[in-house]
C-alpha positions as CSV (number, residue, x, y, z in Angstrom):
1,M,-54.9,64.0,229.2
2,T,-57.2,62.5,226.7
3,A,-55.9,61.4,223.2
4,I,-57.8,64.3,221.6
5,R,-56.3,66.9,223.9
6,R,-52.8,65.4,223.6
7,R,-53.1,65.7,219.7
8,E,-54.3,69.3,220.1
9,F,-51.5,70.2,222.4
10,Q,-48.8,68.5,220.2
11,A,-50.2,70.5,217.3
12,L,-49.9,73.7,219.2
13,I,-46.3,73.0,220.4
14,A,-45.5,72.2,216.8
15,S,-46.8,75.5,215.6
16,L,-45.1,77.5,218.3
17,T,-41.7,76.0,217.7
18,A,-41.9,76.7,214.0
19,L,-42.4,80.3,214.4
20,P,-39.5,82.9,214.2
21,L,-38.2,83.9,217.6
22,G,-36.7,87.3,216.8
23,A,-39.0,89.1,219.4
24,L,-38.1,86.5,222.1
25,A,-34.4,87.1,221.7
26,Q,-34.5,90.9,222.3
27,Q,-34.3,92.5,225.7
28,D,-37.8,92.8,227.1
29,M,-38.7,95.1,230.0
30,R,-42.2,94.3,230.1
31,P,-43.6,92.6,233.2
32,W,-44.0,88.8,233.4
33,Y,-47.6,87.5,234.0
34,F,-48.3,83.9,235.3
35,I,-51.8,82.9,234.3
36,F,-54.2,80.3,235.6
37,L,-56.7,79.5,232.9
38,E,-59.8,78.6,235.1
39,T,-63.2,76.9,234.4
40,G,-66.0,79.5,233.7
41,K,-69.5,78.9,232.6
42,P,-70.4,75.6,231.1
43,T,-69.7,75.2,227.4
44,P,-72.7,74.9,225.1
45,P,-73.9,71.3,224.1
46,D,-73.0,71.9,220.5
47,K,-69.9,69.8,220.1
48,E,-69.0,71.3,216.7
49,A,-69.1,74.8,218.2
50,V,-67.0,73.7,221.1
51,Q,-64.4,72.1,218.8
52,K,-64.3,75.5,216.7
53,M,-63.6,77.3,220.0
54,Q,-60.9,75.0,220.9
55,K,-59.2,75.5,217.6
56,G,-59.5,79.2,218.0
57,H,-58.2,79.0,221.5
58,L,-55.0,77.3,220.3
59,D,-54.8,79.6,217.2
60,N,-54.6,82.5,219.5
61,F,-51.7,80.9,221.5
62,V,-49.8,80.6,218.3
63,R,-50.6,84.3,217.4
64,L,-49.3,85.5,220.9
65,W,-46.2,83.2,220.6
66,G,-45.4,84.8,217.1
67,A,-45.8,88.4,218.4
68,G,-43.3,87.6,221.3
69,K,-46.1,87.8,224.0
70,L,-46.6,84.3,225.0
71,F,-43.7,82.1,226.4
72,A,-45.2,78.9,227.7
73,A,-48.6,77.1,228.0
74,G,-49.9,73.8,228.9
75,P,-53.0,72.1,230.4
76,M,-52.9,70.7,234.0
77,R,-54.9,68.1,236.0
78,D,-56.5,70.0,238.8
79,P,-58.7,67.3,240.9
80,A,-61.3,70.0,241.3
81,R,-61.3,71.0,237.7
82,L,-61.1,74.7,238.6
83,K,-57.6,75.3,237.1
84,R,-57.4,74.1,233.5
85,G,-54.0,75.2,232.3
86,I,-51.2,77.8,232.7
87,V,-49.9,80.4,230.4
88,V,-46.6,82.5,230.8
89,C,-46.9,85.9,229.1
90,R,-45.3,89.4,229.0
91,A,-47.5,92.6,228.7
92,E,-47.1,96.2,229.1
93,T,-50.2,96.5,231.4
94,R,-52.8,94.2,232.8
95,E,-55.3,95.8,230.4
96,A,-53.1,94.8,227.5
97,L,-52.9,91.3,228.8
98,Q,-56.7,91.1,228.9
99,D,-56.7,92.3,225.3
100,Y,-54.4,89.2,224.3
101,F,-57.4,86.9,225.0
102,Q,-60.1,88.9,223.2
103,P,-59.7,86.6,219.9
104,D,-60.2,83.6,222.1
105,E,-64.0,82.9,222.4
106,Y,-63.5,80.6,225.1
107,V,-62.2,83.5,227.3
108,R,-64.3,86.3,225.7
109,E,-67.5,84.5,226.4
110,G,-66.6,83.4,229.8
111,Y,-66.3,79.7,229.3
112,M,-62.8,80.1,230.7
113,T,-61.4,82.9,232.8
114,V,-58.0,84.4,233.0
115,N,-56.5,84.4,236.6
116,A,-53.3,86.5,236.1
117,A,-50.6,87.6,238.6
118,V,-47.3,89.7,238.0
119,A,-44.5,87.2,238.5
120,R,-40.8,87.0,238.9
121,P,-39.2,84.0,237.1
122,N,-36.5,82.7,239.5
123,K,-35.8,80.2,236.7
124,A,-38.2,80.4,233.7
125,L,-39.6,77.5,231.6
126,V,-37.5,76.8,228.6
127,T,-39.0,78.4,225.4
128,L,-36.3,77.1,222.9
129,A,-35.2,73.6,221.8
130,V,-38.6,72.1,222.5
131,D,-39.6,68.8,220.9
132,P,-43.0,69.4,219.5
133,G,-43.6,65.6,218.8
134,V,-43.4,64.6,222.6
135,I,-45.6,65.7,225.4
136,E,-44.2,65.0,228.8
137,E,-46.2,64.7,232.0
138,A,-44.5,66.7,234.7
139,R,-45.6,68.1,238.1
140,I,-46.8,71.7,239.0
141,I,-46.2,72.6,242.7
142,L,-48.6,75.4,244.0
143,I,-47.4,76.9,247.3
144,G,-50.0,79.2,249.2
145,R,-49.3,82.6,250.2
146,D,-48.6,83.4,253.9
147,D,-47.8,87.2,254.4
148,K,-47.9,86.9,258.1
149,A,-44.7,85.1,258.3
150,G,-41.6,86.9,259.5
151,A,-38.6,87.9,257.4
152,E,-36.7,85.1,258.8
153,V,-39.3,82.4,258.0
154,Q,-39.6,83.8,254.3
155,K,-35.8,83.6,254.0
156,Q,-35.9,79.9,255.1
157,R,-38.6,79.3,252.6
158,R,-36.8,80.8,249.7
159,A,-33.6,79.0,250.7
160,L,-35.3,75.6,250.6
161,L,-36.8,76.3,247.3
162,Q,-33.4,77.6,245.9
163,Q,-31.8,74.5,247.2
164,G,-34.2,72.3,245.2
165,L,-33.7,74.5,242.2
166,D,-29.9,74.2,242.4
167,G,-30.1,70.5,243.0
168,G,-32.2,69.9,240.0
169,R,-35.3,68.7,241.8
170,F,-37.2,71.6,240.3
171,G,-36.8,72.7,236.8
172,A,-38.6,76.2,236.9
173,W,-39.9,78.5,239.5
174,Y,-42.0,81.7,239.4
175,T,-42.9,83.9,242.5
176,L,-46.3,85.5,242.2
177,E,-46.8,89.0,243.6
178,T,-50.5,88.6,244.4
179,G,-53.2,86.0,244.9
180,P,-53.6,83.0,247.0
181,V,-50.7,81.2,245.3
182,A,-47.2,82.5,246.3
183,E,-44.9,80.2,244.5
184,V,-45.2,77.9,241.5
185,L,-42.7,75.4,240.7
186,F,-42.3,72.7,238.0
187,A,-40.6,69.4,238.4
188,K,-39.7,66.9,235.7
189,T,-41.1,63.9,237.5
190,T,-44.4,62.3,238.0
191,D,-43.5,61.2,241.7
192,S,-45.7,63.4,243.8
193,D,-45.0,61.5,246.9
194,A,-41.3,62.4,246.5
195,L,-42.1,66.0,246.0
196,Q,-44.4,66.1,249.0
197,A,-41.5,64.6,251.1
198,A,-39.0,67.1,249.7
199,L,-41.2,70.1,250.8
200,A,-42.3,68.6,254.2
201,N,-39.8,71.0,255.9
202,Y,-41.1,74.1,254.2
203,P,-42.2,76.3,256.9
204,G,-46.0,76.2,257.2
205,V,-46.6,73.0,255.3
206,A,-46.7,70.8,258.5
207,D,-49.1,72.9,260.4
208,K,-51.0,73.8,257.2
209,S,-50.5,77.5,257.6
210,V,-49.5,77.4,253.8
211,S,-51.2,75.3,251.4
212,L,-49.4,72.8,249.0
213,D,-50.7,71.3,246.0
214,I,-48.9,69.1,243.5
215,W,-50.7,68.2,240.3
216,A,-50.0,66.7,236.8
217,Q,-48.9,69.4,234.2
218,Y,-48.4,68.7,230.5
219,L,-45.6,70.3,228.7
220,G,-43.7,69.8,225.5
221,K,-40.3,67.9,225.9
222,G,-37.5,70.3,226.7
223,V,-39.6,72.8,228.4
224,L,-38.3,71.4,231.6
225,N,-34.6,70.7,231.3
């Protein structure tokens, strides 16, 4: 993460944690959505215009947080530079979710796209007691979908991930209902090799019938406990 992006992200986290959390504390029956913000068309060469869009992008996150719609966000380091960051939201419908991003010129004009899937949080990222002054590098783990596997294999897969969650190796875990990514996990470590080794026995990893990607993810301190 560049120094400029780090400062912008710190400002975002500070703004989010300063807002009242009344809406977050109430029972909420809206579906969860896990969002990958992905690269769209090239941004314009006008640096001032891009900086203005970036500010509007972060301001929209703050607005959504204050409305009890956004629960986590942070940039990632995808080697292919396709996936740029994650957002976790709740919305009544997919159409309502798309409306969340209408004030964001990055998304509205197609410079960034919203790839959203309904998600089940097995353990959600922490939204309270976050230190806005410290940004931590963690790891995001993306496990590909394999709907052809039988019930017993699926059971083994969930058991292995649950074991990692219970043992503290993973700090958060979301199961996505649709799309090429089936499971998204977060780990409070920068040791990708250790995570790769821990998931070597995940059915399908060895024979590459499921994909496994482990990338740098940036989050406010306390989001992963």
